[in-house]
Each structure stands twice: as structure tokens, then as C-alpha cells.
DOMI-817910 format. One record per residue (C-alpha): residue number from 1; residue in one letter; x, y, z. Coordinates in steps of 0.02 Angstrom, whole numbers, plus 32768, in hexadecimal, padded with zeros to 4 digits. Layout:
{NUM "A" {X Y Z}}
...
//
This chain:
{1 "X" {32D0 A406 E98E}}
{2 "X" {3250 A40A E904}}
{3 "X" {31B7 A39A E8F9}}
{4 "X" {3202 A322 E87B}}
{5 "X" {329F A303 E8E4}}
{6 "X" {3235 A2EA E980}}
{7 "X" {31CC A267 E926}}
{8 "X" {3267 A20D E8E7}}
{9 "X" {32B4 A20C E996}}
{10 "X" {3211 A1CC E9E2}}
{11 "X" {3209 A13F E962}}
{12 "X" {32BC A10E E985}}
{13 "X" {32A0 A10B EA40}}
{14 "X" {3202 A0A4 EA27}}
{15 "X" {325A A029 E9B4}}
{16 "X" {32EE A01B EA2A}}
{17 "X" {327B 9FF9 EABE}}
{18 "X" {3218 9F78 EA5E}}
{19 "X" {32B8 9F25 EA24}}
{20 "X" {32F9 9F19 EAD6}}
{21 "X" {3253 9ED5 EB16}}
{22 "X" {324E 9E57 EA87}}
{23 "X" {32FC 9E18 EAB1}}
{24 "X" {32CB 9E0A EB68}}
{25 "X" {3230 9DA8 EB35}}
{26 "X" {329C 9D1F EAEA}}
{27 "X" {330B 9D27 EB85}}
{28 "X" {3270 9CF7 EBEB}}
{29 "X" {3247 9DA5 EC2C}}
{30 "X" {319D 9DCF EBE5}}
{31 "X" {314D 9E76 EBC2}}
{32 "X" {3090 9E5D EBCE}}
{33 "X" {3007 9EDF EBDE}}
{34 "X" {2F4F 9EAA EBE6}}
{35 "X" {2F7C 9DFF EBA2}}
{36 "X" {2FDB 9E48 EB0D}}
{37 "X" {3094 9E24 EB06}}
{38 "X" {3120 9E7C EAAB}}
{39 "X" {311A 9E04 EA17}}
{40 "X" {3067 9E35 E9F3}}
{41 "X" {3096 9EEC E9FF}}
{42 "X" {3128 9ECA E989}}
{43 "X" {30B5 9E79 E90B}}
{44 "X" {3032 9F01 E91A}}
{45 "X" {30B7 9F86 E900}}
{46 "X" {3102 9F28 E86C}}
{47 "X" {3055 9F08 E823}}
{48 "X" {3023 9FBF E831}}
{49 "X" {30C8 9FF6 E7E3}}
{50 "X" {30B8 9F76 E756}}
{51 "X" {3001 9FA4 E737}}
{52 "X" {302C A05D E72C}}
{53 "X" {30BD A03A E6B6}}
{54 "X" {304D 9FCB E64A}}
{55 "X" {2FC7 A051 E641}}
{56 "X" {3048 A0D2 E60C}}
{57 "X" {308D A059 E58C}}
{58 "X" {2FDE A034 E549}}
{59 "X" {2FB8 A0EE E53E}}
{60 "X" {303A A10D E4BA}}
{61 "X" {3033 A0D4 E406}}
{62 "X" {2FD4 A036 E3CF}}
{63 "X" {2F63 A04C E466}}
{64 "X" {2EE7 9FC5 E432}}
{65 "X" {2F63 9F36 E430}}
{66 "X" {2FBB 9F75 E4CB}}
{67 "X" {2F17 9F87 E52B}}
{68 "X" {2EED 9ED2 E4FF}}
{69 "X" {2F99 9E9E E540}}
{70 "X" {2F7E 9EFD E5E3}}
{71 "X" {2ED5 9EAA E5FB}}
{72 "X" {2F1E 9DFD E5D7}}
{73 "X" {2FAD 9E16 E650}}
{74 "X" {2F35 9E56 E6D6}}
{75 "X" {2EC3 9DBF E6C0}}
{76 "X" {2F55 9D48 E6CD}}
{77 "X" {2F8A 9D9D E76D}}
{78 "X" {2ED9 9D90 E7B4}}
{79 "X" {2ECD 9CD8 E786}}
{80 "X" {2F76 9CB9 E7D7}}
{81 "X" {2F39 9D10 E876}}
{82 "X" {2E98 9CAB E874}}
{83 "X" {2EF8 9C08 E860}}
{84 "X" {2F65 9C3A E8F3}}
{85 "X" {2ECD 9C5B E95E}}
{86 "X" {2E7B 9BB6 E92E}}
{87 "X" {2F18 9B52 E950}}
{88 "X" {2F2C 9BAB E9F4}}
{89 "X" {2FE9 9BA7 E9F2}}
{90 "X" {2FF4 9C5B EA2B}}
{91 "X" {3018 9CA4 EAD5}}
{92 "X" {2F8A 9CB7 EB51}}
{93 "X" {2F93 9CF5 EC04}}
{94 "X" {2F34 9CD3 ECA5}}
{95 "X" {2F64 9D1F ED4B}}
{96 "X" {2F36 9D23 EE02}}
{97 "X" {2F71 9D7B EEA1}}
{98 "X" {2FA3 9D1A EF3C}}
{99 "X" {2F39 9D6A EFC7}}
{100 "X" {2FBA 9D5E F053}}
{101 "X" {3057 9D9B EFFB}}
{102 "X" {2FFA 9E00 EF76}}
{103 "X" {3071 9DBB EEF3}}
{104 "X" {3026 9DAD EE45}}
{105 "X" {304D 9D13 EDDD}}
{106 "X" {302B 9CFD ED25}}
{107 "X" {301F 9C5B ECC2}}
{108 "X" {3056 9C6E EC0E}}
{109 "X" {3008 9BE2 EBA8}}
{110 "X" {2FF4 9BA7 EAF6}}
{111 "X" {2F6A 9B2E EAC9}}
{112 "X" {2F34 9AD8 EA28}}
{113 "X" {2E8E 9A8E E9F0}}
{114 "X" {2EBD 99E4 EA38}}
{115 "X" {2ECB 9A32 EAE6}}
{116 "X" {2F86 9A18 EAE9}}
{117 "X" {2FFF 9AA2 EB0C}}
{118 "X" {307E 9AEF EB81}}
{119 "X" {3073 9B5D EC1B}}
{120 "X" {30F2 9BB8 EC85}}
{121 "X" {30E5 9C23 ED22}}
{122 "X" {3127 9CD4 ED33}}
{123 "X" {311C 9D57 EDBA}}
{124 "X" {30DD 9E02 ED86}}
{125 "X" {313A 9EA4 EDAA}}
{126 "X" {30D7 9F29 ED52}}
{127 "X" {30D5 9EFF EC96}}
{128 "X" {316B 9E8B ECA8}}
{129 "X" {315E 9DD1 ECCF}}
{130 "X" {31F1 9D77 ED1E}}
{131 "X" {3200 9CB8 ED22}}
{132 "X" {31E6 9C60 EDC8}}
{133 "X" {3259 9BCD EDAA}}
{134 "X" {31C5 9B57 ED93}}
{135 "X" {31E1 9AD6 ED08}}
{136 "X" {3177 9AF5 EC6E}}
{137 "X" {30DE 9A87 EC63}}
{138 "X" {30C0 9A29 EBC1}}
{139 "X" {302D 99B7 EB9D}}
{140 "X" {2F71 99B4 EBB1}}
{141 "X" {2F32 9A63 EBD4}}
{142 "X" {2E79 9A8B EBE8}}
{143 "X" {2E4A 9B41 EC02}}
{144 "X" {2D97 9B77 EC18}}
{145 "X" {2D57 9C29 EC13}}
{146 "X" {2D15 9C11 ECC4}}
{147 "X" {2DBE 9BDA ED07}}
{148 "X" {2DE9 9C8A ED3C}}
{149 "X" {2D56 9C8A EDB4}}
{150 "X" {2D9A 9BF1 EE0D}}
{151 "X" {2E53 9C17 EDFD}}
{152 "X" {2EB4 9C11 EE9F}}
{153 "X" {2F60 9C4B EED2}}
{154 "X" {2F8C 9C27 EF86}}
{155 "X" {3018 9BFB EFFD}}
{156 "X" {3028 9B40 F018}}
{157 "X" {3079 9B33 F0C4}}
{158 "X" {3093 9A77 F0B9}}
{159 "X" {30F8 9A82 F018}}
{160 "X" {3142 9B2B F047}}
{161 "X" {310E 9B6E EF9F}}
{162 "X" {3095 9BE2 EF4A}}
{163 "X" {3019 9B79 EEEA}}
{164 "X" {2FD9 9BC1 EE47}}
{165 "X" {2F3E 9B67 EE0C}}
{166 "X" {2EF6 9BCC ED7D}}
{167 "X" {2EB4 9B3B ED15}}
{168 "X" {2E2D 9AC9 ED5A}}
{169 "X" {2E5E 9A30 ECF4}}
{170 "X" {2F0C 9A67 ECC9}}
{171 "X" {2FB0 9A74 ED28}}
{172 "X" {2FCD 9AB0 EDD9}}
{173 "X" {3070 9B0A EDF6}}
{174 "X" {30D1 9B12 EE99}}
{175 "X" {3149 9BA3 EEAD}}
{176 "X" {31D1 9B8B EF2F}}
{177 "X" {31BC 9C05 EFBE}}
{178 "X" {3239 9C30 F045}}
{179 "X" {31D0 9C25 F0E3}}
{180 "X" {3213 9C64 F188}}
{181 "X" {31A1 9BED F1E7}}
{182 "X" {3129 9C7C F20D}}
{183 "X" {307F 9C4D F1CA}}
{184 "X" {3005 9CD3 F194}}
{185 "X" {2F76 9C58 F191}}
{186 "X" {2EF6 9C73 F21B}}
{187 "X" {2ED7 9BE7 F29A}}
{188 "X" {2E24 9BD9 F25C}}
{189 "X" {2E62 9BC0 F1A9}}
{190 "X" {2EDF 9B3E F1E3}}
{191 "X" {2E54 9AE1 F23D}}
{192 "X" {2DEC 9AD7 F19E}}
{193 "X" {2E81 9A88 F146}}
{194 "X" {2E8F 99FA F1C5}}
{195 "X" {2E3E 9950 F1A3}}
{196 "X" {2DB5 9922 F21F}}
{197 "X" {2D74 9871 F20C}}
{198 "X" {2D76 97C7 F261}}
{199 "X" {2E33 97CD F278}}
{200 "X" {2E55 9888 F281}}
{201 "X" {2E1B 9916 F2F1}}
{202 "X" {2E4C 99CD F304}}
{203 "X" {2E19 9A61 F36F}}
{204 "X" {2E55 9B0B F3A8}}
{205 "X" {2E82 9B47 F458}}
{206 "X" {2E8C 9BFF F482}}
{207 "X" {2F05 9BEB F513}}
{208 "X" {2EF5 9CA0 F549}}
{209 "X" {2FB2 9CA8 F553}}
{210 "X" {303F 9CEF F4EA}}
{211 "X" {302A 9C6C F461}}
{212 "X" {2F70 9C91 F452}}
{213 "X" {2F11 9C0D F3EF}}
{214 "X" {2F5F 9B63 F3D3}}
{215 "X" {2F2C 9AD5 F361}}
{216 "X" {2F1D 9A22 F3A2}}
{217 "X" {2F15 9990 F32A}}
{218 "X" {2EF3 98D9 F354}}
{219 "X" {2F1B 9842 F2E9}}
{220 "X" {2EE2 9792 F313}}
{221 "X" {2F60 970B F2EB}}
{222 "X" {2F74 9651 F309}}
{223 "X" {2F0A 95EE F383}}
{224 "X" {2F5C 95AF F421}}
{225 "X" {2F27 94FA F43A}}
{226 "X" {2F73 94F3 F4E8}}
{227 "X" {2EF7 956E F535}}
{228 "X" {2E51 9538 F57E}}
{229 "X" {2DE5 958C F4FB}}
{230 "X" {2E5F 958B F469}}
{231 "X" {2E82 9645 F475}}
{232 "X" {2ED5 96A2 F3E6}}
{233 "X" {2F7D 96F8 F3EB}}
{234 "X" {2F55 97AF F3D0}}
{235 "X" {2FCD 983F F3B0}}
{236 "X" {2F9D 98ED F3E8}}
{237 "X" {2FFF 997E F3A0}}
{238 "X" {2FFA 9A33 F3DB}}
{239 "X" {3022 9AB4 F354}}
{240 "X" {3045 9B6E F35B}}
{241 "X" {2FEA 9BB7 F2C3}}
{242 "X" {3070 9C3D F2BC}}
{243 "X" {30F6 9BBB F29B}}
{244 "X" {30BF 9B19 F249}}
{245 "X" {316D 9AD4 F229}}
{246 "X" {315A 9A56 F2B7}}
{247 "X" {30DF 9A36 F347}}
{248 "X" {30FD 9A86 F3EF}}
{249 "X" {30E6 99DD F440}}
{250 "X" {309F 9931 F420}}
{251 "X" {3048 98B6 F495}}
{252 "X" {3034 97FB F479}}
{253 "X" {2F9A 97B5 F4CF}}
{254 "X" {2F21 9722 F4C5}}
{255 "X" {2E6D 9747 F497}}
{256 "X" {2DD8 96D2 F48B}}
{257 "X" {2D90 96C7 F3DC}}
{258 "X" {2CE5 970C F408}}
{259 "X" {2D31 979A F46E}}
{260 "X" {2DA0 97DF F3E4}}
{261 "X" {2D73 988D F3A7}}
{262 "X" {2D29 98CF F44B}}
{263 "X" {2D82 9963 F49B}}
{264 "X" {2D60 99F6 F50E}}
{265 "X" {2DB3 9AA0 F51C}}
{266 "X" {2DA2 9ADE F5D0}}
{267 "X" {2DFE 9B3C F658}}
{268 "X" {2E12 9AA0 F6C1}}
{269 "X" {2E85 9AE8 F747}}
{270 "X" {2E2E 9B91 F750}}
{271 "X" {2ECD 9BF7 F72F}}
{272 "X" {2E89 9C5D F69E}}
{273 "X" {2EE2 9BF8 F617}}
{274 "X" {2E81 9B7E F5AC}}
{275 "X" {2EA6 9AC4 F5B4}}
{276 "X" {2E65 9A2D F555}}
{277 "X" {2E2B 997C F579}}
{278 "X" {2E16 98E6 F507}}
{279 "X" {2D9F 9856 F527}}
{280 "X" {2DF5 97AD F52C}}
{281 "X" {2D71 9737 F575}}
{282 "X" {2CB5 973D F55E}}
{283 "X" {2C3B 96C6 F5B2}}
{284 "X" {2B83 96C5 F5DD}}
{285 "X" {2B9C 9712 F689}}
{286 "X" {2C49 975D F685}}
{287 "X" {2CBB 97C5 F617}}
{288 "X" {2D73 97E3 F637}}
{289 "X" {2DE0 986D F5F0}}
{290 "X" {2E95 989F F5DC}}
{291 "X" {2EB8 9952 F611}}
{292 "X" {2F44 99C9 F5DF}}
{293 "X" {2F51 9A73 F635}}
{294 "X" {2FAC 9B07 F5E8}}
{295 "X" {3051 9B39 F63B}}
{296 "X" {306F 9BEC F604}}
{297 "X" {3121 9BED F648}}
{298 "X" {3153 9B50 F5E9}}
{299 "X" {30EB 9B7E F550}}
{300 "X" {309D 9AD1 F543}}
{301 "X" {3016 9A5F F588}}
{302 "X" {3035 99EE F61D}}
{303 "X" {2FCF 9950 F63C}}
{304 "X" {2F71 9935 F6E0}}
{305 "X" {2F74 9877 F6FE}}
{306 "X" {2EF9 9883 F791}}
{307 "X" {2E73 98C1 F71A}}
{308 "X" {2E72 9819 F6C2}}
{309 "X" {2E21 97CA F75C}}
{310 "X" {2D8C 9841 F762}}
{311 "X" {2CEF 9801 F70E}}
{312 "X" {2C7B 9882 F6C1}}
{313 "X" {2CDE 9916 F705}}
{314 "X" {2C81 99B9 F726}}
{315 "X" {2CDA 9A5E F74A}}
{316 "X" {2C90 9AE4 F7BC}}
{317 "X" {2CEA 9B8C F7A1}}
{318 "X" {2C98 9BD8 F83C}}
{319 "X" {2CD8 9B55 F8B6}}
{320 "X" {2D6B 9B1E F848}}
{321 "X" {2D39 9A6A F86B}}
{322 "X" {2D37 99DD F7EC}}
{323 "X" {2CC0 9950 F817}}
{324 "X" {2CA7 98A7 F7C5}}
{325 "X" {2C29 981B F7C5}}
{326 "X" {2C41 9763 F798}}
{327 "X" {2BA1 96FD F7A2}}
{328 "X" {2BA9 9645 F7CE}}
{329 "X" {2AF7 960F F7A6}}
{330 "X" {2A47 9648 F784}}
{331 "X" {2A29 9652 F83F}}
{332 "X" {2A85 96F8 F841}}
{333 "X" {2B1B 96BC F8A5}}
{334 "X" {2BCD 96E4 F875}}
{335 "X" {2C5C 9759 F89B}}
{336 "X" {2C51 9817 F8A9}}
{337 "X" {2CF3 9879 F8B5}}
{338 "X" {2D21 992F F8D5}}
{339 "X" {2DC7 9977 F89D}}
{340 "X" {2E24 9A1A F8BB}}
{341 "X" {2EC6 9A68 F87F}}
{342 "X" {2F4B 9A74 F905}}
{343 "X" {2FF9 9AB7 F8DB}}
{344 "X" {2FD9 9A98 F823}}
{345 "X" {2FA1 99E3 F83C}}
{346 "X" {2EF3 999B F82F}}
{347 "X" {2EC8 993B F8CD}}
{348 "X" {2E2E 98DE F907}}
{349 "X" {2DEA 9930 F9A5}}
{350 "X" {2D50 98C1 F9BE}}
{351 "X" {2D1A 9818 F97E}}
{352 "X" {2C6A 97D2 F99B}}
{353 "X" {2C4C 971B F974}}
{354 "X" {2B9F 96CB F97C}}
{355 "X" {2B69 9618 F95E}}
{356 "X" {2ADC 959D F972}}
{357 "X" {2AC6 94E2 F989}}
{358 "X" {2A38 9466 F993}}
{359 "X" {29FD 9422 FA3C}}
{360 "X" {299F 9386 FA6F}}
{361 "X" {290B 93EF FAA4}}
{362 "X" {286D 93EF FA39}}
{363 "X" {27DF 946C FA3B}}
{364 "X" {2743 9401 FA5D}}
{365 "X" {26CB 946B F9F8}}
{366 "X" {2732 9466 F958}}
{367 "X" {27A8 93D7 F97C}}
{368 "X" {282E 944F F941}}
{369 "X" {28E2 9446 F97D}}
{370 "X" {291A 94C7 F9FC}}
{371 "X" {29BF 9520 F9D4}}
{372 "X" {2A40 955E FA4F}}
{373 "X" {2AA0 95FE FA29}}
{374 "X" {2B42 9646 FA64}}
{375 "X" {2BA7 96E7 FA59}}
{376 "X" {2C5D 9713 FA77}}
{377 "X" {2CAB 97C0 FA78}}
{378 "X" {2D63 97EB FA6E}}
{379 "X" {2DAF 9898 FA86}}
{380 "X" {2E5D 98D6 FA5F}}
{381 "X" {2EBA 98E4 FB04}}
{382 "X" {2F76 9903 FB0F}}
{383 "X" {2F88 98E5 FA54}}
{384 "X" {2F2C 983E FA51}}
{385 "X" {2E78 9802 FA3E}}
{386 "X" {2E3D 97C9 FAE8}}
{387 "X" {2D98 9778 FB13}}
{388 "X" {2D2D 97EF FB79}}
{389 "X" {2C84 979B FB6C}}
{390 "X" {2C43 96EB FB4F}}
{391 "X" {2B93 96A9 FB63}}
{392 "X" {2B34 960D FB31}}
{393 "X" {2A80 9644 FB2B}}
{394 "X" {29EF 95D9 FB6B}}
{395 "X" {299A 956D FAE7}}
{396 "X" {2920 95D3 FA82}}
{397 "X" {2970 967A FAAD}}
{398 "X" {29D1 96C8 FA1B}}
{399 "X" {2A6B 9736 FA1D}}
{400 "X" {2A2E 97C9 F9B4}}
{401 "X" {2A07 9841 FA43}}
{402 "X" {2AAA 981A FA9A}}
{403 "X" {2B0D 982E F9F9}}
{404 "X" {2ABC 98D7 F9D6}}
{405 "X" {2AFC 9918 FA7D}}
{406 "X" {2BB0 98E6 FA57}}
{407 "X" {2BAA 9934 F9AA}}
{408 "X" {2BB2 99DC FA04}}
{409 "X" {2C6C 99ED FA25}}
{410 "X" {2C53 9A51 FAC3}}
{411 "X" {2BF3 99C0 FB11}}
{412 "X" {2C5A 994F FB82}}
{413 "X" {2BDB 98DD FBD4}}
{414 "X" {2B7A 9957 FC3F}}
{415 "X" {2AC3 9932 FC61}}
//
């Protein structure tokens, strides 16, 4: 094959390819490279061909008049191109890549001087753009040069769609996405997406089990007028970040207004799995919590009702004892309790109650009233709390030394 035939064959192949790509363009399959689509390439090719033909035509006889004609036609073409650019009714492209799926989406838009136009979303496969089935946007369309710096393409789990937001003040497109329920969003990212305010709370729990880190959300609802303090109905939901289709479990509880939003993540039953507690009552001298411990076998949290009765609970991992303290008054009297896990249940193994009362005795020097103190101790015997010590102390003698002895669990009344 000689050079001339090779050039003719190359031109025919090029023209056939451009013709096919042009037809596909109008069938909504776009050929776009570096923001230049096939129509622009068609016009450039036609313009170059026409310009060459005009130059050859002008180079023959009557060259002066023909040169003027070529110049006039060229100027008209340039003015037409300038008018097209000013009006803005030509195709522009902005694109972004979704970081989780690595799919690249392109918005093809046309915009005029009045900031009106159209925009449609395509997915890129090499130089070809295929439609995503998103309806074409038509209306107000503002596009700033800095938009590309703030463009975002991300998976919206709630809408089960890929959100393409390439225009700050323009449209946001949602592309339907077939989700299997498996979320690729990290638990920490999910936590940042949760509202936390006067009526919402959220926190993470690394259970240490097969499900790893779970997300807990709390939402405060209506006030219950029938309760003593007007507590609020609160819904707790436990979510598996790997599958956000539905919560693993939900709990409906009552929480005092001032206590809402307080939580702790602890290993309350000392089994190596993390648990969580939620404050439901907060006073000047006492705080009471709900507690849910993680059951690895069941794959969910189980509430411990006995924990609700412990004021200001403290956990000691060395002794595996949980103690509590509920003060009655500024005199330091009240109830001290000690709890231990037995056969998976939290039981009270010692309860110390102290109290005081006024007497008729008066200290002559100060004319102050003399107080009488008392102390009662109960130990768990045969599955029940049984009184093992009771003493009303002489007037003027307090209970603190005696109480300190009984706070050692191995003490049983010995001198």
C-alpha cells in the first residue's frame, strides 16, 4: 500500500469513528476528553478542512478578492464562536471521584449569562460518559471557578445513593446505588454524622467481640407527666456500623432532663467485653445509672436492673467489686453498698446504713444540741441480706470509725 492510499484509509477510519461517536453523543453516550467532547472535535476538524479549502481556493486566480472573502468568513466564524462563549450555551464538564467506590462522575452543564442552564450526571468509563438515570436539571445554575475545590462525591447511606455535589449553589444529584447493607464508612465517621445536642446523643463502644465497635444513639422524646420528676421518654438504639439498615436493638427508658447526655463505656462485669451505662437521675448527693452489659453469645446488650439502685457506682477491677454511696445529709450519713457478680447476676453482698438524730441533751459550754448516731450492717447470707450488726452509739460519739471497719469486706465484727 502506497502512502496516498494509507492516508486515504486513515482519513476514512477517522471519519467513520468520529461519525459513530457523534451518533452516540446524541444517543446520550458522550465522548469527552479533557473537557472536549466529540462535537467540538467535529467542528475543529470541519473548520480546519474548510480553512484549508478556502486557502487553496484563495490561492488560485483573483487572489485579492478571494483572500478578502476568506478573511471575512474567518472573522464571522470567530465572532460566532465569541457569541457562543458569551452566551454560555455550550457544554462544560465538572467531575469528581467517589472515594469509597472510586467511581468517577461527570456533570455536563450548559450555562448562560443569566445563570440559567441545564446539568446532567454521567459516569465516566475512560473517554466515554454513560448516563446515570438521574433526571436532567434545568433552572438556576451558579458555577464558580473555585467550585472544583469544594466539590464532593460521596456515598449517602441514608438515601442509599451516591451524592454528586459539584456546584456550591447549584444542583445536588443523587444516583441510586444498590447497597448490600454493608457499610464502608468507619465507625468514627458515622459518629461525626450523628446529631449531638439537647435531645440527641451518640457514642461508640468497642465491645472487644466479633462485632467490634458499635454505635449507640440516644433520642429524647416526650415528657412523662406521671413520673415524680417529669422524666423524658428516651430511645436508645445500638447500630452495627457494618450494616446500618436497621439497629441491632433498641431500648426505651425514662431519663431525667438534666441527666440526659451522660454515658460511660466500661467493663462493668469484668469479663473482658465493654459495656455501657446511661445516667437517668442526677441529684446533689446521688446519681443513678442504667447499665447494659455485652452478651457475646447473643450478640447484643443485656440490661442489669440491679445497677439502677446503686448511687454513684464505682468499679474496682482488682477486687471485681462495685460499691455505691447515697448520702442522706451533710452530716455524712447515708447508705453504702457493695456488689459482686454471682452466676452472671449483680448482687448486693453488704449494705451499711448510718443515721443521726437530735437528742434532748445540750452541751453547757456552747448550748449546742447533742446528736445521737446509729449504724446497721447487712450481709448477704443464703441469698438474702441479713442484719449482722446494729448499734446505737452514745450521744456525742459518731459512727465514722465503726463504718470504716465494715467497709473492709473481710471484717465481720471482730475487735
